[in-house]
All heavy atoms as a GROMACS GRO file, in nm:
protein
  598
    1HIS      N    1   2.312   4.820  -7.528
    1HIS     CA    2   2.182   4.798  -7.469
    1HIS      C    3   2.193   4.746  -7.325
    1HIS      O    4   2.108   4.776  -7.243
    1HIS     CB    5   2.100   4.702  -7.553
    1HIS     CG    6   2.065   4.758  -7.688
    1HIS    ND1    7   1.984   4.869  -7.704
    1HIS    CD2    8   2.100   4.719  -7.812
    1HIS    CE1    9   1.970   4.894  -7.831
    1HIS    NE2   10   2.040   4.805  -7.900
    2LEU      N   11   2.294   4.664  -7.302
    2LEU     CA   12   2.311   4.606  -7.167
    2LEU      C   13   2.336   4.716  -7.064
    2LEU      O   14   2.275   4.715  -6.956
    2LEU     CB   15   2.425   4.505  -7.166
    2LEU     CG   16   2.455   4.441  -7.031
    2LEU    CD1   17   2.332   4.365  -6.979
    2LEU    CD2   18   2.575   4.349  -7.041
    3VAL      N   19   2.421   4.810  -7.095
    3VAL     CA   20   2.450   4.919  -7.001
    3VAL      C   21   2.322   4.996  -6.969
    3VAL      O   22   2.292   5.025  -6.853
    3VAL     CB   23   2.558   5.014  -7.057
    3VAL    CG1   24   2.571   5.139  -6.971
    3VAL    CG2   25   2.691   4.942  -7.066
    4ASN      N   26   2.246   5.030  -7.072
    4ASN     CA   27   2.121   5.104  -7.050
    4ASN      C   28   2.022   5.023  -6.967
    4ASN      O   29   1.950   5.079  -6.885
    4ASN     CB   30   2.058   5.144  -7.183
    4ASN     CG   31   2.138   5.252  -7.253
    4ASN    OD1   32   2.203   5.332  -7.188
    4ASN    ND2   33   2.133   5.253  -7.384
    5ALA      N   34   2.017   4.892  -6.987
    5ALA     CA   35   1.927   4.807  -6.910
    5ALA      C   36   1.967   4.804  -6.763
    5ALA      O   37   1.881   4.813  -6.674
    5ALA     CB   38   1.924   4.666  -6.967
    6VAL      N   39   2.095   4.793  -6.735
    6VAL     CA   40   2.143   4.790  -6.597
    6VAL      C   41   2.117   4.924  -6.529
    6VAL      O   42   2.067   4.929  -6.416
    6VAL     CB   43   2.293   4.753  -6.590
    6VAL    CG1   44   2.349   4.773  -6.450
    6VAL    CG2   45   2.314   4.609  -6.636
    7VAL      N   46   2.146   5.033  -6.598
    7VAL     CA   47   2.122   5.165  -6.540
    7VAL      C   48   1.973   5.184  -6.513
    7VAL      O   49   1.934   5.233  -6.406
    7VAL     CB   50   2.177   5.277  -6.632
    7VAL    CG1   51   2.129   5.414  -6.587
    7VAL    CG2   52   2.329   5.273  -6.634
    8ALA      N   53   1.889   5.144  -6.606
    8ALA     CA   54   1.744   5.159  -6.587
    8ALA      C   55   1.695   5.078  -6.469
    8ALA      O   56   1.609   5.123  -6.393
    8ALA     CB   57   1.671   5.118  -6.714
    9ALA      N   58   1.749   4.960  -6.450
    9ALA     CA   59   1.705   4.873  -6.341
    9ALA      C   60   1.757   4.920  -6.205
    9ALA      O   61   1.686   4.913  -6.104
    9ALA     CB   62   1.750   4.730  -6.366
   10GLU      N   63   1.879   4.968  -6.201
   10GLU     CA   64   1.943   5.003  -6.074
   10GLU      C   65   1.921   5.147  -6.031
   10GLU      O   66   1.914   5.176  -5.913
   10GLU     CB   67   2.095   4.978  -6.084
   10GLU     CG   68   2.136   4.836  -6.064
   10GLU     CD   69   2.110   4.787  -5.923
   10GLU    OE1   70   2.141   4.857  -5.825
   10GLU    OE2   71   2.056   4.677  -5.910
   11ASP      N   72   1.915   5.238  -6.127
   11ASP     CA   73   1.915   5.381  -6.092
   11ASP      C   74   1.858   5.460  -6.210
   11ASP      O   75   1.930   5.518  -6.289
   11ASP     CB   76   2.059   5.424  -6.062
   11ASP     CG   77   2.072   5.566  -6.011
   11ASP    OD1   78   1.969   5.635  -6.001
   11ASP    OD2   79   2.185   5.607  -5.982
   12SER      N   80   1.727   5.462  -6.218
   12SER     CA   81   1.662   5.523  -6.334
   12SER      C   82   1.692   5.672  -6.348
   12SER      O   83   1.683   5.726  -6.457
   12SER     CB   84   1.511   5.501  -6.329
   12SER     OG   85   1.457   5.562  -6.214
   13GLY      N   86   1.730   5.738  -6.242
   13GLY     CA   87   1.764   5.880  -6.248
   13GLY      C   88   1.911   5.908  -6.264
   13GLY      O   89   1.956   6.021  -6.246
   14PHE      N   90   1.989   5.806  -6.300
   14PHE     CA   91   2.135   5.816  -6.305
   14PHE      C   92   2.185   5.939  -6.383
   14PHE      O   93   2.277   6.006  -6.339
   14PHE     CB   94   2.194   5.689  -6.366
   14PHE     CG   95   2.344   5.688  -6.373
   14PHE    CD1   96   2.420   5.668  -6.259
   14PHE    CD2   97   2.409   5.709  -6.494
   14PHE    CE1   98   2.558   5.667  -6.265
   14PHE    CE2   99   2.547   5.708  -6.500
   14PHE     CZ  100   2.622   5.688  -6.386
   15TYR      N  101   2.124   5.968  -6.494
   15TYR     CA  102   2.172   6.078  -6.577
   15TYR      C  103   2.114   6.213  -6.533
   15TYR      O  104   2.152   6.316  -6.587
   15TYR     CB  105   2.138   6.052  -6.724
   15TYR     CG  106   2.211   5.930  -6.778
   15TYR    CD1  107   2.143   5.812  -6.804
   15TYR    CD2  108   2.348   5.933  -6.800
   15TYR    CE1  109   2.209   5.700  -6.852
   15TYR    CE2  110   2.416   5.822  -6.847
   15TYR     CZ  111   2.346   5.706  -6.873
   15TYR     OH  112   2.414   5.596  -6.920
   16ARG      N  113   2.023   6.213  -6.436
   16ARG     CA  114   1.961   6.338  -6.391
   16ARG      C  115   2.014   6.388  -6.257
   16ARG      O  116   2.016   6.508  -6.232
   16ARG     CB  117   1.809   6.320  -6.382
   16ARG     CG  118   1.743   6.304  -6.516
   16ARG     CD  119   1.591   6.306  -6.505
   16ARG     NE  120   1.538   6.211  -6.409
   16ARG     CZ  121   1.507   6.084  -6.437
   16ARG    NH1  122   1.524   6.037  -6.558
   16ARG    NH2  123   1.457   6.005  -6.344
   17HIS      N  124   2.050   6.299  -6.166
   17HIS     CA  125   2.099   6.345  -6.035
   17HIS      C  126   2.250   6.357  -6.038
   17HIS      O  127   2.314   6.322  -6.136
   17HIS     CB  128   2.050   6.252  -5.923
   17HIS     CG  129   2.098   6.111  -5.937
   17HIS    ND1  130   2.229   6.075  -5.926
   17HIS    CD2  131   2.030   5.996  -5.961
   17HIS    CE1  132   2.242   5.946  -5.941
   17HIS    NE2  133   2.122   5.896  -5.964
   18HIS      N  134   2.306   6.407  -5.933
   18HIS     CA  135   2.451   6.428  -5.928
   18HIS      C  136   2.513   6.342  -5.818
   18HIS      O  137   2.576   6.393  -5.726
   18HIS     CB  138   2.482   6.576  -5.906
   18HIS     CG  139   2.434   6.661  -6.018
   18HIS    ND1  140   2.498   6.668  -6.139
   18HIS    CD2  141   2.324   6.740  -6.030
   18HIS    CE1  142   2.432   6.748  -6.220
   18HIS    NE2  143   2.325   6.792  -6.156
   19GLY      N  144   2.491   6.213  -5.828
   19GLY     CA  145   2.551   6.119  -5.734
   19GLY      C  146   2.459   6.075  -5.623
   19GLY      O  147   2.472   5.965  -5.570
   20VAL      N  148   2.365   6.161  -5.585
   20VAL     CA  149   2.270   6.130  -5.478
   20VAL      C  150   2.130   6.166  -5.525
   20VAL      O  151   2.107   6.279  -5.569
   20VAL     CB  152   2.303   6.207  -5.348
   20VAL    CG1  153   2.199   6.179  -5.241
   20VAL    CG2  154   2.442   6.172  -5.297
   21ASP      N  155   2.040   6.071  -5.519
   21ASP     CA  156   1.900   6.097  -5.554
   21ASP      C  157   1.827   6.127  -5.424
   21ASP      O  158   1.784   6.038  -5.350
   21ASP     CB  159   1.840   5.974  -5.623
   21ASP     CG  160   1.698   5.996  -5.671
   21ASP    OD1  161   1.632   6.090  -5.621
   21ASP    OD2  162   1.653   5.919  -5.757
   22TRP      N  163   1.816   6.257  -5.393
   22TRP     CA  164   1.760   6.299  -5.265
   22TRP      C  165   1.616   6.253  -5.247
   22TRP      O  166   1.576   6.216  -5.136
   22TRP     CB  167   1.772   6.450  -5.248
   22TRP     CG  168   1.915   6.494  -5.245
   22TRP    CD1  169   1.986   6.556  -5.344
   22TRP    CD2  170   2.008   6.474  -5.138
   22TRP    NE1  171   2.116   6.576  -5.303
   22TRP    CE2  172   2.132   6.528  -5.178
   22TRP    CE3  173   1.998   6.417  -5.011
   22TRP    CZ2  174   2.245   6.526  -5.096
   22TRP    CZ3  175   2.111   6.415  -4.930
   22TRP    CH2  176   2.233   6.469  -4.972
   23GLN      N  177   1.538   6.254  -5.353
   23GLN     CA  178   1.398   6.210  -5.342
   23GLN      C  179   1.391   6.061  -5.307
   23GLN      O  180   1.314   6.021  -5.221
   23GLN     CB  181   1.322   6.238  -5.472
   23GLN     CG  182   1.177   6.196  -5.466
   23GLN     CD  183   1.099   6.264  -5.355
   23GLN    OE1  184   1.112   6.384  -5.334
   23GLN    NE2  185   1.018   6.189  -5.282
   24ALA      N  186   1.471   5.979  -5.373
   24ALA     CA  187   1.473   5.835  -5.343
   24ALA      C  188   1.520   5.811  -5.200
   24ALA      O  189   1.468   5.722  -5.131
   24ALA     CB  190   1.562   5.761  -5.442
   25LEU      N  191   1.616   5.890  -5.155
   25LEU     CA  192   1.666   5.876  -5.018
   25LEU      C  193   1.559   5.912  -4.917
   25LEU      O  194   1.538   5.841  -4.818
   25LEU     CB  195   1.790   5.964  -5.000
   25LEU     CG  196   1.877   5.938  -4.879
   25LEU    CD1  197   1.923   5.795  -4.872
   25LEU    CD2  198   1.996   6.032  -4.881
   26ARG      N  199   1.486   6.023  -4.941
   26ARG     CA  200   1.376   6.062  -4.852
   26ARG      C  201   1.268   5.954  -4.847
   26ARG      O  202   1.217   5.920  -4.740
   26ARG     CB  203   1.314   6.194  -4.897
   26ARG     CG  204   1.387   6.316  -4.851
   26ARG     CD  205   1.307   6.444  -4.878
   26ARG     NE  206   1.289   6.469  -5.020
   26ARG     CZ  207   1.374   6.535  -5.097
   26ARG    NH1  208   1.486   6.581  -5.045
   26ARG    NH2  209   1.349   6.554  -5.224
   27THR      N  210   1.234   5.900  -4.964
   27THR     CA  211   1.132   5.795  -4.970
   27THR      C  212   1.177   5.671  -4.894
   27THR      O  213   1.098   5.611  -4.820
   27THR     CB  214   1.100   5.760  -5.117
   27THR    OG1  215   1.055   5.878  -5.183
   27THR    CG2  216   0.995   5.652  -5.127
   28ALA      N  217   1.303   5.633  -4.908
   28ALA     CA  218   1.355   5.516  -4.838
   28ALA      C  219   1.352   5.538  -4.687
   28ALA      O  220   1.311   5.449  -4.612
   28ALA     CB  221   1.497   5.486  -4.884
   29VAL      N  222   1.393   5.656  -4.640
   29VAL     CA  223   1.391   5.685  -4.497
   29VAL      C  224   1.247   5.680  -4.445
   29VAL      O  225   1.220   5.619  -4.341
   29VAL     CB  226   1.455   5.823  -4.468
   29VAL    CG1  227   1.427   5.868  -4.326
   29VAL    CG2  228   1.604   5.819  -4.495
   30ARG      N  229   1.155   5.743  -4.516
   30ARG     CA  230   1.015   5.743  -4.475
   30ARG      C  231   0.960   5.600  -4.466
   30ARG      O  232   0.899   5.562  -4.367
   30ARG     CB  233   0.931   5.825  -4.572
   30ARG     CG  234   0.785   5.837  -4.530
   30ARG     CD  235   0.696   5.892  -4.639
   30ARG     NE  236   0.688   5.791  -4.745
   30ARG     CZ  237   0.695   5.817  -4.875
   30ARG    NH1  238   0.710   5.939  -4.917
   30ARG    NH2  239   0.686   5.720  -4.963
   31ASP      N  240   0.984   5.520  -4.570
   31ASP     CA  241   0.933   5.383  -4.571
   31ASP      C  242   0.996   5.298  -4.460
   31ASP      O  243   0.928   5.218  -4.396
   31ASP     CB  244   0.957   5.317  -4.707
   31ASP     CG  245   0.870   5.374  -4.816
   31ASP    OD1  246   0.778   5.454  -4.785
   31ASP    OD2  247   0.892   5.339  -4.934
   32ASN      N  248   1.125   5.316  -4.438
   32ASN     CA  249   1.194   5.240  -4.333
   32ASN      C  250   1.143   5.279  -4.194
   32ASN      O  251   1.124   5.192  -4.108
   32ASN     CB  252   1.344   5.259  -4.342
   32ASN     CG  253   1.403   5.192  -4.466
   32ASN    OD1  254   1.346   5.099  -4.521
   32ASN    ND2  255   1.516   5.241  -4.510
   33LEU      N  256   1.119   5.409  -4.172
   33LEU     CA  257   1.065   5.452  -4.044
   33LEU      C  258   0.924   5.398  -4.024
   33LEU      O  259   0.887   5.355  -3.914
   33LEU     CB  260   1.065   5.604  -4.034
   33LEU     CG  261   1.201   5.670  -4.018
   33LEU    CD1  262   1.190   5.822  -4.029
   33LEU    CD2  263   1.265   5.629  -3.886
   34ARG      N  264   0.846   5.399  -4.128
   34ARG     CA  265   0.709   5.349  -4.121
   34ARG      C  266   0.707   5.200  -4.087
   34ARG      O  267   0.623   5.155  -4.010
   34ARG     CB  268   0.638   5.372  -4.255
   34ARG     CG  269   0.489   5.348  -4.249
   34ARG     CD  270   0.424   5.383  -4.381
   34ARG     NE  271   0.432   5.528  -4.402
   34ARG     CZ  272   0.429   5.587  -4.521
   34ARG    NH1  273   0.419   5.516  -4.630
   34ARG    NH2  274   0.435   5.718  -4.531
   35ARG      N  275   0.799   5.124  -4.142
   35ARG     CA  276   0.805   4.979  -4.117
   35ARG      C  277   0.880   4.945  -3.987
   35ARG      O  278   0.871   4.834  -3.939
   35ARG     CB  279   0.872   4.906  -4.232
   35ARG     CG  280   0.789   4.904  -4.358
   35ARG     CD  281   0.866   4.840  -4.471
   35ARG     NE  282   0.787   4.835  -4.591
   35ARG     CZ  283   0.714   4.731  -4.629
   35ARG    NH1  284   0.712   4.623  -4.554
   35ARG    NH2  285   0.645   4.734  -4.740
   36GLY      N  286   0.957   5.040  -3.937
   36GLY     CA  287   1.032   5.016  -3.814
   36GLY      C  288   1.157   4.933  -3.832
   36GLY      O  289   1.212   4.880  -3.737
   37ARG      N  290   1.203   4.924  -3.956
   37ARG     CA  291   1.325   4.847  -3.984
   37ARG      C  292   1.379   4.890  -4.120
   37ARG      O  293   1.311   4.955  -4.198
   37ARG     CB  294   1.298   4.697  -3.984
   37ARG     CG  295   1.201   4.652  -4.091
   37ARG     CD  296   1.167   4.503  -4.078
   37ARG     NE  297   1.064   4.463  -4.170
   37ARG     CZ  298   1.086   4.412  -4.290
   37ARG    NH1  299   1.209   4.395  -4.332
   37ARG    NH2  300   0.986   4.379  -4.368
   38LEU      N  301   1.505   4.850  -4.146
   38LEU     CA  302   1.562   4.877  -4.277
   38LEU      C  303   1.502   4.780  -4.377
   38LEU      O  304   1.524   4.660  -4.370
   38LEU     CB  305   1.714   4.863  -4.274
   38LEU     CG  306   1.789   4.970  -4.197
   38LEU    CD1  307   1.937   4.940  -4.195
   38LEU    CD2  308   1.762   5.107  -4.254
   39TRP      N  309   1.426   4.834  -4.470
   39TRP     CA  310   1.356   4.752  -4.567
   39TRP      C  311   1.390   4.795  -4.708
   39TRP      O  312   1.403   4.714  -4.797
   39TRP     CB  313   1.205   4.764  -4.543
   39TRP     CG  314   1.122   4.696  -4.643
   39TRP    CD1  315   1.098   4.562  -4.651
   39TRP    CD2  316   1.049   4.754  -4.752
   39TRP    NE1  317   1.016   4.535  -4.758
   39TRP    CE2  318   0.984   4.652  -4.821
   39TRP    CE3  319   1.034   4.885  -4.796
   39TRP    CZ2  320   0.905   4.676  -4.932
   39TRP    CZ3  321   0.956   4.909  -4.906
   39TRP    CH2  322   0.892   4.804  -4.972
   40ARG      N  323   1.405   4.924  -4.728
   40ARG     CA  324   1.425   4.978  -4.861
   40ARG      C  325   1.553   5.062  -4.864
   40ARG      O  326   1.578   5.140  -4.775
   40ARG     CB  327   1.305   5.065  -4.897
   40ARG     CG  328   1.316   5.133  -5.028
   40ARG     CD  329   1.196   5.220  -5.050
   40ARG     NE  330   1.209   5.286  -5.178
   40ARG     CZ  331   1.109   5.336  -5.245
   40ARG    NH1  332   0.988   5.330  -5.196
   40ARG    NH2  333   1.129   5.393  -5.359
   41GLY      N  334   1.629   5.046  -4.972
   41GLY     CA  335   1.748   5.128  -4.990
   41GLY      C  336   1.719   5.244  -5.083
   41GLY      O  337   1.623   5.241  -5.159
   42GLY      N  338   1.800   5.346  -5.075
   42GLY     CA  339   1.782   5.461  -5.162
   42GLY      C  340   1.912   5.500  -5.230
   42GLY      O  341   1.928   5.613  -5.272
   43SER      N  342   2.003   5.405  -5.242
   43SER     CA  343   2.135   5.436  -5.296
   43SER      C  344   2.136   5.438  -5.448
   43SER      O  345   2.075   5.354  -5.513
   43SER     CB  346   2.238   5.333  -5.248
   43SER     OG  347   2.255   5.342  -5.110
   44THR      N  348   2.211   5.533  -5.501
   44THR     CA  349   2.233   5.540  -5.644
   44THR      C  350   2.349   5.448  -5.682
   44THR      O  351   2.420   5.396  -5.596
   44THR     CB  352   2.269   5.684  -5.685
   44THR    OG1  353   2.392   5.719  -5.623
   44THR    CG2  354   2.160   5.783  -5.645
   45ILE      N  355   2.371   5.432  -5.811
   45ILE     CA  356   2.486   5.354  -5.857
   45ILE      C  357   2.614   5.418  -5.804
   45ILE      O  358   2.706   5.348  -5.762
   45ILE     CB  359   2.488   5.345  -6.011
   45ILE    CG1  360   2.372   5.258  -6.060
   45ILE    CG2  361   2.621   5.290  -6.061
   45ILE    CD1  362   2.356   5.257  -6.211
   46THR      N  363   2.621   5.550  -5.804
   46THR     CA  364   2.740   5.620  -5.755
   46THR      C  365   2.763   5.590  -5.607
   46THR      O  366   2.876   5.562  -5.565
   46THR     CB  367   2.726   5.772  -5.777
   46THR    OG1  368   2.696   5.796  -5.915
   46THR    CG2  369   2.853   5.845  -5.738
   47GLN      N  370   2.657   5.593  -5.527
   47GLN     CA  371   2.671   5.562  -5.384
   47GLN      C  372   2.714   5.417  -5.364
   47GLN      O  373   2.795   5.388  -5.276
   47GLN     CB  374   2.539   5.587  -5.312
   47GLN     CG  375   2.506   5.733  -5.295
   47GLN     CD  376   2.368   5.751  -5.237
   47GLN    OE1  377   2.271   5.762  -5.311
   47GLN    NE2  378   2.360   5.751  -5.105
   48GLN      N  379   2.660   5.326  -5.443
   48GLN     CA  380   2.699   5.186  -5.432
   48GLN      C  381   2.847   5.167  -5.466
   48GLN      O  382   2.918   5.091  -5.399
   48GLN     CB  383   2.612   5.100  -5.524
   48GLN     CG  384   2.467   5.093  -5.480
   48GLN     CD  385   2.381   5.021  -5.581
   48GLN    OE1  386   2.422   4.921  -5.638
   48GLN    NE2  387   2.262   5.072  -5.604
   49LEU      N  388   2.894   5.239  -5.568
   49LEU     CA  389   3.035   5.231  -5.605
   49LEU      C  390   3.123   5.285  -5.494
   49LEU      O  391   3.223   5.222  -5.456
   49LEU     CB  392   3.059   5.309  -5.735
   49LEU     CG  393   3.204   5.313  -5.783
   49LEU    CD1  394   3.251   5.174  -5.821
   49LEU    CD2  395   3.218   5.409  -5.899
   50VAL      N  396   3.087   5.400  -5.437
   50VAL     CA  397   3.164   5.459  -5.326
   50VAL      C  398   3.169   5.361  -5.210
   50VAL      O  399   3.275   5.338  -5.151
   50VAL     CB  400   3.102   5.594  -5.283
   50VAL    CG1  401   3.153   5.637  -5.148
   50VAL    CG2  402   3.130   5.700  -5.388
   51LYS      N  403   3.054   5.302  -5.176
   51LYS     CA  404   3.049   5.207  -5.065
   51LYS      C  405   3.143   5.089  -5.092
   51LYS      O  406   3.224   5.052  -5.006
   51LYS     CB  407   2.907   5.157  -5.045
   51LYS     CG  408   2.895   5.054  -4.932
   51LYS     CD  409   2.759   4.991  -4.928
   51LYS     CE  410   2.754   4.888  -5.038
   51LYS     NZ  411   2.646   4.794  -5.032
   52ASN      N  412   3.133   5.032  -5.210
   52ASN     CA  413   3.213   4.912  -5.240
   52ASN      C  414   3.362   4.941  -5.254
   52ASN      O  415   3.444   4.857  -5.216
   52ASN     CB  416   3.160   4.846  -5.367
   52ASN     CG  417   3.026   4.781  -5.345
   52ASN    OD1  418   2.996   4.732  -5.238
   52ASN    ND2  419   2.942   4.783  -5.448
   53LEU      N  420   3.398   5.058  -5.304
   53LEU     CA  421   3.540   5.090  -5.320
   53LEU      C  422   3.606   5.139  -5.192
   53LEU      O  423   3.722   5.108  -5.168
   53LEU     CB  424   3.558   5.197  -5.429
   53LEU     CG  425   3.538   5.155  -5.572
   53LEU    CD1  426   3.554   5.275  -5.666
   53LEU    CD2  427   3.635   5.045  -5.611
   54PHE      N  428   3.534   5.216  -5.111
   54PHE     CA  429   3.597   5.286  -5.000
   54PHE      C  430   3.547   5.250  -4.861
   54PHE      O  431   3.619   5.269  -4.764
   54PHE     CB  432   3.583   5.437  -5.017
   54PHE     CG  433   3.637   5.488  -5.147
   54PHE    CD1  434   3.553   5.546  -5.240
   54PHE    CD2  435   3.773   5.478  -5.176
   54PHE    CE1  436   3.603   5.593  -5.360
   54PHE    CE2  437   3.823   5.524  -5.296
   54PHE     CZ  438   3.739   5.582  -5.389
   55LEU      N  439   3.424   5.201  -4.848
   55LEU     CA  440   3.365   5.191  -4.716
   55LEU      C  441   3.335   5.049  -4.668
   55LEU      O  442   3.302   5.030  -4.552
   55LEU     CB  443   3.235   5.274  -4.711
   55LEU     CG  444   3.255   5.423  -4.746
   55LEU    CD1  445   3.121   5.493  -4.747
   55LEU    CD2  446   3.350   5.489  -4.649
   56GLY      N  447   3.343   4.952  -4.753
   56GLY     CA  448   3.318   4.815  -4.711
   56GLY      C  449   3.170   4.783  -4.700
   56GLY      O  450   3.084   4.862  -4.737
   57THR      N  451   3.141   4.667  -4.647
   57THR     CA  452   3.005   4.615  -4.649
   57THR      C  453   2.924   4.650  -4.524
   57THR      O  454   2.803   4.629  -4.524
   57THR     CB  455   3.006   4.462  -4.664
   57THR    OG1  456   3.080   4.406  -4.556
   57THR    CG2  457   3.068   4.422  -4.797
   58ARG      N  458   2.988   4.701  -4.421
   58ARG     CA  459   2.912   4.733  -4.300
   58ARG      C  460   2.817   4.848  -4.327
   58ARG      O  461   2.852   4.947  -4.388
   58ARG     CB  462   3.007   4.771  -4.187
   58ARG     CG  463   3.093   4.652  -4.145
   58ARG     CD  464   3.165   4.679  -4.021
   58ARG     NE  465   3.066   4.689  -3.912
   58ARG     CZ  466   3.098   4.705  -3.787
   58ARG    NH1  467   3.222   4.714  -3.751
   58ARG    NH2  468   3.004   4.712  -3.695
   59GLY      N  469   2.695   4.831  -4.283
   59GLY     CA  470   2.593   4.932  -4.307
   59GLY      C  471   2.577   5.025  -4.190
   59GLY      O  472   2.660   5.030  -4.100
   60GLY      N  473   2.471   5.100  -4.194
   60GLY     CA  474   2.440   5.188  -4.082
   60GLY      C  475   2.437   5.333  -4.121
   60GLY      O  476   2.478   5.374  -4.231
   61LEU      N  477   2.387   5.412  -4.030
   61LEU     CA  478   2.371   5.555  -4.053
   61LEU      C  479   2.505   5.626  -4.070
   61LEU      O  480   2.519   5.712  -4.157
   61LEU     CB  481   2.292   5.617  -3.938
   61LEU     CG  482   2.257   5.764  -3.950
   61LEU    CD1  483   2.176   5.790  -4.076
   61LEU    CD2  484   2.182   5.809  -3.828
   62LEU      N  485   2.605   5.589  -3.992
   62LEU     CA  486   2.735   5.654  -4.003
   62LEU      C  487   2.795   5.632  -4.141
   62LEU      O  488   2.846   5.725  -4.203
   62LEU     CB  489   2.830   5.602  -3.895
   62LEU     CG  490   2.971   5.663  -3.896
   62LEU    CD1  491   2.964   5.815  -3.880
   62LEU    CD2  492   3.056   5.602  -3.788
   63ARG      N  493   2.788   5.509  -4.192
   63ARG     CA  494   2.840   5.483  -4.326
   63ARG      C  495   2.766   5.566  -4.430
   63ARG      O  496   2.826   5.622  -4.520
   63ARG     CB  497   2.827   5.335  -4.362
   63ARG     CG  498   2.908   5.305  -4.489
   63ARG     CD  499   2.856   5.194  -4.578
   63ARG     NE  500   2.734   5.236  -4.645
   63ARG     CZ  501   2.628   5.160  -4.658
   63ARG    NH1  502   2.624   5.040  -4.608
   63ARG    NH2  503   2.521   5.204  -4.720
   64LYS      N  504   2.634   5.577  -4.416
   64LYS     CA  505   2.556   5.655  -4.511
   64LYS      C  506   2.597   5.803  -4.505
   64LYS      O  507   2.608   5.868  -4.609
   64LYS     CB  508   2.406   5.640  -4.482
   64LYS     CG  509   2.316   5.706  -4.579
   64LYS     CD  510   2.329   5.654  -4.721
   64LYS     CE  511   2.265   5.520  -4.740
   64LYS     NZ  512   2.268   5.474  -4.880
   65LEU      N  513   2.623   5.855  -4.386
   65LEU     CA  514   2.664   5.995  -4.373
   65LEU      C  515   2.801   6.020  -4.436
   65LEU      O  516   2.826   6.128  -4.491
   65LEU     CB  517   2.665   6.036  -4.226
   65LEU     CG  518   2.527   6.043  -4.160
   65LEU    CD1  519   2.541   6.070  -4.011
   65LEU    CD2  520   2.439   6.148  -4.228
   66VAL      N  521   2.890   5.923  -4.430
   66VAL     CA  522   3.021   5.935  -4.494
   66VAL      C  523   3.007   5.917  -4.645
   66VAL      O  524   3.073   5.983  -4.724
   66VAL     CB  525   3.120   5.832  -4.435
   66VAL    CG1  526   3.249   5.828  -4.512
   66VAL    CG2  527   3.146   5.862  -4.288
   67GLU      N  528   2.918   5.828  -4.685
   67GLU     CA  529   2.898   5.795  -4.827
   67GLU      C  530   2.844   5.914  -4.908
   67GLU      O  531   2.884   5.934  -5.023
   67GLU     CB  532   2.799   5.678  -4.832
   67GLU     CG  533   2.758   5.629  -4.965
   67GLU     CD  534   2.653   5.521  -4.948
   67GLU    OE1  535   2.684   5.414  -4.893
   67GLU    OE2  536   2.539   5.545  -4.989
   68LEU      N  537   2.753   5.992  -4.850
   68LEU     CA  538   2.688   6.100  -4.924
   68LEU      C  539   2.786   6.203  -4.982
   68LEU      O  540   2.783   6.230  -5.102
   68LEU     CB  541   2.581   6.166  -4.839
   68LEU     CG  542   2.459   6.079  -4.809
   68LEU    CD1  543   2.366   6.149  -4.711
   68LEU    CD2  544   2.386   6.042  -4.936
   69PRO      N  545   2.874   6.263  -4.900
   69PRO     CA  546   2.966   6.360  -4.960
   69PRO      C  547   3.064   6.298  -5.059
   69PRO      O  548   3.102   6.361  -5.157
   69PRO     CB  549   3.038   6.423  -4.841
   69PRO     CG  550   3.012   6.334  -4.725
   69PRO     CD  551   2.887   6.257  -4.755
   70LEU      N  552   3.102   6.173  -5.035
   70LEU     CA  553   3.191   6.106  -5.129
   70LEU      C  554   3.123   6.083  -5.264
   70LEU      O  555   3.183   6.100  -5.370
   70LEU     CB  556   3.241   5.972  -5.072
   70LEU     CG  557   3.335   5.981  -4.952
   70LEU    CD1  558   3.362   5.842  -4.896
   70LEU    CD2  559   3.464   6.049  -4.992
   71ALA      N  560   2.995   6.045  -5.261
   71ALA     CA  561   2.920   6.025  -5.385
   71ALA      C  562   2.903   6.157  -5.460
   71ALA      O  563   2.914   6.162  -5.582
   71ALA     CB  564   2.783   5.963  -5.355
   72LEU      N  565   2.876   6.264  -5.387
   72LEU     CA  566   2.865   6.395  -5.452
   72LEU      C  567   2.996   6.437  -5.514
   72LEU      O  568   3.000   6.490  -5.625
   72LEU     CB  569   2.817   6.500  -5.351
   72LEU     CG  570   2.673   6.483  -5.302
   72LEU    CD1  571   2.646   6.573  -5.183
   72LEU    CD2  572   2.575   6.509  -5.414
   73ALA      N  573   3.108   6.412  -5.444
   73ALA     CA  574   3.239   6.446  -5.498
   73ALA      C  575   3.275   6.359  -5.618
   73ALA      O  576   3.338   6.406  -5.713
   73ALA     CB  577   3.346   6.432  -5.389
   74ALA      N  578   3.235   6.234  -5.616
   74ALA     CA  579   3.266   6.142  -5.726
   74ALA      C  580   3.196   6.181  -5.853
   74ALA      O  581   3.241   6.147  -5.962
   74ALA     CB  582   3.227   6.000  -5.687
   75ASP      N  583   3.085   6.253  -5.843
   75ASP     CA  584   3.008   6.289  -5.961
   75ASP      C  585   3.061   6.414  -6.030
   75ASP      O  586   3.015   6.451  -6.136
   75ASP     CB  587   2.862   6.310  -5.923
   75ASP     CG  588   2.774   6.322  -6.045
   75ASP    OD1  589   2.768   6.225  -6.122
   75ASP    OD2  590   2.715   6.428  -6.064
   76LEU      N  591   3.159   6.480  -5.970
   76LEU     CA  592   3.212   6.604  -6.030
   76LEU      C  593   3.282   6.581  -6.161
   76LEU      O  594   3.336   6.491  -6.196
   76LEU     CB  595   3.307   6.673  -5.932
   76LEU     CG  596   3.241   6.721  -5.803
   76LEU    CD1  597   3.347   6.781  -5.714
   76LEU    CD2  598   3.133   6.824  -5.831
   0.00000   0.00000   0.00000
């Protein structure tokens, strides 16, 4: 039950997407642009794992661009 609770809280589409939830990412970009700052994240559990294992804590657009193909590859 704990695993299901964590997945539901962190990434409700975990079993439906393939490493990247494109809709959540689009929504996050739209909301962040509307607010004029980084306010909302759109990362899946897979993207968070890739970031923490391979890319470190520094954020930014470049990290996100590197993270996306790695997350897609990790889901294979």
